[in-house]
C-alpha positions as a printed NumPy array, in Angstrom:
array([[  30.251, -115.36 ,   91.539],
       [  29.592, -112.814,   88.769],
       [  26.825, -110.986,   90.604],
       [  27.584, -107.299,   90.908],
       [  29.646, -106.986,   87.715],
       [  27.042, -108.839,   85.668],
       [  24.241, -106.738,   87.12 ],
       [  26.167, -103.531,   86.474],
       [  27.174, -104.63 ,   82.99 ],
       [  23.963, -106.157,   81.694],
       [  21.483, -104.362,   83.94 ],
       [  22.263, -100.956,   82.516],
       [  19.603,  -99.104,   80.593],
       [  19.613, -100.21 ,   76.953],
       [  20.997,  -96.823,   75.925],
       [  24.331,  -97.647,   77.572],
       [  24.787, -100.394,   74.995],
       [  23.599,  -98.423,   71.985],
       [  26.801,  -97.706,   70.124],
       [  27.506,  -96.055,   66.828],
       [  30.56 ,  -96.212,   64.614],
       [  31.23 ,  -94.653,   61.244],
       [  29.209,  -97.37 ,   59.488],
       [  27.302,  -99.282,   62.176],
       [  24.644,  -98.937,   64.827],
       [  25.057, -101.574,   67.541],
       [  22.366, -102.42 ,   70.066],
       [  21.473, -105.386,   72.275],
       [  19.606, -108.02 ,   70.273],
       [  15.937, -108.455,   71.15 ],
       [  13.224, -110.882,   70.081],
       [  12.343, -108.45 ,   67.286],
       [  15.775, -109.188,   65.752],
       [  15.324, -112.977,   65.663],
       [  14.384, -113.261,   61.985],
       [  17.268, -111.04 ,   60.863],
       [  19.67 , -112.873,   63.185],
       [  18.643, -116.24 ,   61.743],
       [  19.057, -114.963,   58.169],
       [  22.482, -113.458,   58.765],
       [  23.781, -116.42 ,   60.809],
       [  22.452, -119.467,   58.931],
       [  25.553, -119.937,   56.786],
       [  27.934, -122.862,   57.133],
       [  30.892, -120.455,   57.076],
       [  29.532, -119.17 ,   60.414],
       [  27.891, -122.207,   62.007],
       [  30.797, -124.536,   61.204],
       [  33.206, -122.205,   63.039],
       [  31.107, -121.117,   66.031],
       [  30.497, -124.385,   67.788],
       [  27.566, -123.28 ,   69.958],
       [  25.459, -122.329,   66.918],
       [  23.26 , -125.16 ,   65.617],
       [  22.954, -126.146,   61.948],
       [  20.657, -125.022,   60.497],
       [  20.32 , -121.817,   62.536],
       [  16.604, -121.059,   62.649],
       [  14.475, -118.238,   64.018],
       [  13.73 , -120.456,   67.037],
       [  17.493, -120.845,   67.585],
       [  17.895, -117.074,   67.298],
       [  15.217, -116.562,   69.951],
       [  16.996, -119.055,   72.22 ],
       [  20.324, -117.266,   71.766],
       [  18.758, -113.868,   72.452],
       [  16.996, -115.336,   75.486],
       [  20.345, -116.392,   76.99 ],
       [  20.949, -112.726,   77.808],
       [  18.354, -112.969,   80.598],
       [  20.795, -115.068,   82.662],
       [  23.04 , -112.018,   82.985],
       [  26.225, -113.611,   81.676],
       [  25.939, -112.937,   77.93 ],
       [  25.269, -109.846,   75.855],
       [  24.796, -109.964,   72.09 ],
       [  25.084, -106.694,   70.207],
       [  23.664, -106.644,   66.704],
       [  25.469, -104.381,   64.268],
       [  23.315, -102.861,   61.549],
       [  24.558, -100.838,   58.602],
       [  23.686,  -97.16 ,   59.029],
       [  22.52 ,  -96.833,   55.41 ],
       [  18.801,  -96.393,   55.874],
       [  17.962, -100.088,   55.465],
       [  19.621, -101.129,   58.708],
       [  20.8  , -104.519,   57.492],
       [  22.083, -106.752,   60.317],
       [  25.63 , -107.689,   59.296],
       [  27.62 , -108.405,   62.479],
       [  27.077, -109.769,   65.982],
       [  29.453, -109.095,   68.874],
       [  29.109, -111.221,   71.994],
       [  30.432, -110.348,   75.429],
       [  30.465, -113.254,   77.88 ],
       [  31.303, -113.429,   81.582],
       [  33.649, -116.303,   82.375],
       [  34.202, -116.803,   86.086],
       [  35.002, -113.967,   88.457],
       [  37.498, -111.968,   86.414],
       [  37.274, -112.81 ,   82.703],
       [  35.142, -111.268,   79.972],
       [  35.233, -112.956,   76.56 ],
       [  34.738, -111.145,   73.263],
       [  33.439, -113.02 ,   70.225],
       [  31.891, -112.013,   66.915],
       [  30.607, -113.181,   63.566],
       [  29.93 , -111.388,   60.293],
       [  27.51 , -112.19 ,   57.483],
       [  29.59 , -113.851,   54.727],
       [  28.503, -111.25 ,   52.174],
       [  30.231, -108.598,   54.276],
       [  33.539, -110.341,   55.021],
       [  36.688, -108.37 ,   54.328],
       [  35.107, -104.953,   54.922],
       [  36.506, -104.305,   58.414],
       [  33.106, -104.627,   60.097],
       [  34.239, -107.194,   62.697],
       [  37.02 , -104.87 ,   63.798],
       [  34.802, -101.792,   63.801],
       [  32.025, -103.424,   65.826],
       [  34.415, -105.188,   68.217],
       [  36.37 , -102.017,   68.852],
       [  33.183, -100.188,   69.861],
       [  32.126, -103.059,   72.153],
       [  35.6  , -103.241,   73.723],
       [  35.567,  -99.529,   74.387],
       [  32.182,  -99.688,   76.117],
       [  33.127, -102.807,   78.104],
       [  36.397, -101.324,   79.371],
       [  34.638,  -98.104,   80.372],
       [  31.98 ,  -99.997,   82.326],
       [  34.109, -102.848,   83.723],
       [  37.721, -101.672,   83.884],
       [  38.795, -104.513,   86.211],
       [  37.684, -107.369,   83.936],
       [  40.328, -109.316,   81.998],
       [  39.28 , -109.269,   78.345],
       [  40.115, -112.239,   76.189],
       [  39.091, -113.932,   72.956],
       [  39.482, -117.397,   71.504],
       [  40.344, -118.204,   67.923],
       [  41.289, -121.226,   65.88 ],
       [  44.902, -120.771,   64.72 ],
       [  43.884, -121.56 ,   61.127],
       [  41.266, -118.766,   61.075],
       [  43.757, -116.217,   59.8  ],
       [  41.175, -113.535,   59.013],
       [  39.832, -113.514,   62.576],
       [  43.332, -113.864,   64.017],
       [  44.364, -110.655,   62.17 ],
       [  41.264, -108.828,   63.452],
       [  42.063, -109.786,   67.048],
       [  45.716, -108.76 ,   66.724],
       [  44.672, -105.408,   65.234],
       [  42.391, -104.842,   68.248],
       [  45.316, -105.335,   70.644],
       [  44.85 , -108.993,   71.574],
       [  47.969, -111.103,   71.993],
       [  48.274, -114.903,   72.27 ],
       [  48.558, -116.069,   75.869],
       [  52.138, -117.195,   76.329],
       [  51.29 , -119.968,   78.75 ],
       [  49.103, -121.822,   76.235],
       [  46.243, -121.872,   78.726],
       [  43.554, -124.136,   77.342],
       [  40.792, -122.324,   75.562],
       [  37.166, -122.642,   76.637],
       [  36.388, -124.459,   73.367],
       [  38.54 , -127.213,   71.798],
       [  40.821, -126.363,   68.894],
       [  41.182, -122.712,   69.828],
       [  43.952, -120.536,   71.249],
       [  43.291, -117.968,   73.92 ],
       [  44.335, -114.357,   73.334],
       [  44.342, -111.645,   75.998],
       [  43.641, -108.001,   75.404],
       [  46.623, -105.724,   75.938],
       [  45.209, -102.2  ,   76.319],
       [  48.549, -100.6  ,   75.443],
       [  48.26 , -102.181,   71.983],
       [  44.707, -100.992,   71.399],
       [  44.889,  -98.723,   68.376],
       [  41.983,  -96.433,   69.092],
       [  38.441,  -95.749,   70.103],
       [  35.82 ,  -96.071,   67.399],
       [  32.509,  -96.134,   69.184],
       [  30.175,  -93.51 ,   70.494],
       [  27.281,  -94.121,   72.831],
       [  23.899,  -93.121,   71.574],
       [  20.861,  -92.413,   73.702],
       [  18.604,  -94.311,   71.306],
       [  18.886,  -97.855,   70.047]])
């Protein structure tokens, strides 16, 4: 089903997924990130919106989420501030859905909302994903009342699907990525994570 694309996408050397932006260093999450992931994610403003995250979100839950990457259908990139401390502030997920779709999702630590980090991290991940898998259909899902996230997705070049195709998760609308609307490229690959 997803075989060769998933292997090509997720089986690349880690360096292919080490991305830098003006403010962030993004790299695949590993077990070493579990404590930081639990700390940044265990907020009701995140767990109440992202339905697959349990409440509370513990270090054990973080390890489980990171472990899902081994199946070859999910990749979680942790975005750390490039300020010396390397604080984990954003997670971008890329998820294979069937034979042709690739879903983008993200969450940001509540203390860093409104700083453009979701857009910056997602733009870098989109750029890498389209370079590596140009034939995949990129999409995202968003609750219509989540105006902040809706604006981020629109600014990245996503547009609501006109056919109102049901979203993967209840209460969400599906948006497809329109490359012609993508405003730019804000991610550079780095050889080191």
